N, C-alpha and C positions, 0 to 999 in steps of 0.2 A: 557578662559585660564585655563589649568589644573594645579593643584598643583604638585610640584616636586615628591612627593611620588607616585602619580598616574601613572607617566610615567614608573617608575621602578617596579610597581606592577606585571605586567605579567611576567617579567623576574624573579622576586623573587619567584613567585608562581611556575613557571616551575622548577627553581633550587631546591626549597623545595621538590616538588613532585618527581623529579628524584632521589634526594639523599635519601629521605625517602623510596621510593619504592625499590631502590637498596639495601639499608641496610636491609629492612624488608624481602625481598625475599631471597637474598643470605645468610643473617645471619640466618634466620630461617631454611633454608635447611641445612646449615653447622652444626648448633648446634643440630638439630634433628638427623642428621647422626651420630654425635659424641656421643650424649647422649644415643640414643636408641641402636646404634651398640656396640661400645666398652664399653660404660658406663653402659649398661644393665638397663637403667632407663625405667620405664613404659612410653609408648608413650604419654599418657595424661599429666602426670607430666612433661615430657620432653618438651612438647609443651608449657605448662605454663611457664616453665623456659626460653625457647627460646623467647617467647613473651615479658617477663619482661626484659630480657637482651637487646633485640633489641629495646625496647622502650627507655632504658637508652642510648644506642648508638645513636639512632635517635636524642634524645635531645642534646647530646654532639656534634654531627655533625652539627645540625642546629645552635647551638651557635657558633661553629667554623667557619662555612661558612658565618654566619651573615645574615641568612634568616629571 
């Protein structure tokens, strides 16, 4: 007999990976476009900023979704 947490593990992993991937890819592309284009920020600095912001958003989304 499996514990109850074991049954929901695949669904939780899928939900986490889908939300995390979506926020990371879409967020990074959008932030890079804004920071490098109109913001005139160096692309390396803009990438660091985008990664940091997407990390915070990923944490918030994971907490909200309950993953």
